[in-house]
C-alpha positions in Angstrom: 46.6 19.3 -3.2 43.5 19.9 -5.2 39.9 20.8 -4.1 37.4 18.0 -5.0 35.6 20.6 -7.1 38.5 21.1 -9.5 38.8 17.5 -10.2 35.0 16.5 -10.2 33.1 19.7 -10.9 29.7 19.7 -10.0 27.2 18.4 -12.5 23.9 20.3 -13.5 20.9 18.9 -11.7 18.8 16.7 -13.9 15.1 18.1 -14.1 12.2 15.8 -14.9 8.7 17.0 -15.6 5.6 14.9 -14.6 3.5 16.6 -17.0 3.3 13.8 -19.4 2.3 11.5 -16.7 -0.6 13.8 -15.7 -1.5 13.9 -19.1 -1.8 10.0 -19.1 -4.2 10.3 -16.2 -1.8 9.6 -13.4 -2.8 11.3 -10.2 -0.2 12.0 -7.4 -1.1 11.7 -3.8 0.4 14.2 -1.5 3.2 13.0 0.6 1.5 13.9 3.9 -1.7 12.0 2.8 0.6 8.9 2.0 2.2 9.1 5.5 -1.2 9.5 7.2 -2.8 6.5 5.3 0.6 4.5 6.1 0.0 5.0 9.9 -3.6 4.4 9.9 -3.0 1.2 8.0 -0.2 0.2 10.3 -2.4 0.9 13.2 -5.3 -1.1 11.9 -2.9 -4.1 11.3 -1.4 -3.8 14.6 2.0 -2.9 13.6 1.7 0.3 15.4 -0.4 1.0 18.5 -3.4 3.0 18.0 -3.8 6.1 20.0 -6.1 6.0 23.0 -9.8 7.0 22.3 -10.6 10.6 23.4 -12.6 10.7 26.7 -16.2 11.1 26.4 -17.2 14.6 28.2 -19.2 14.3 31.1 -22.8 15.0 30.8 -25.0 16.6 33.6 -28.7 15.8 33.8 -30.7 18.8 34.5 -34.0 18.3 36.6 
């Protein structure tokens, strides 16, 4: 019995560069920002529940 690596050796990974896209003016948004914007959008549309508003700190009147 042969190992799968003997029959189907691993192929070299394919590398892509986004340099040409950047040269054309495309700006990439970080994944964390995309996820944050998505959650906020879903909350605004009612798809996800919005977190409760933070409690206002109690203020003391000084006389």
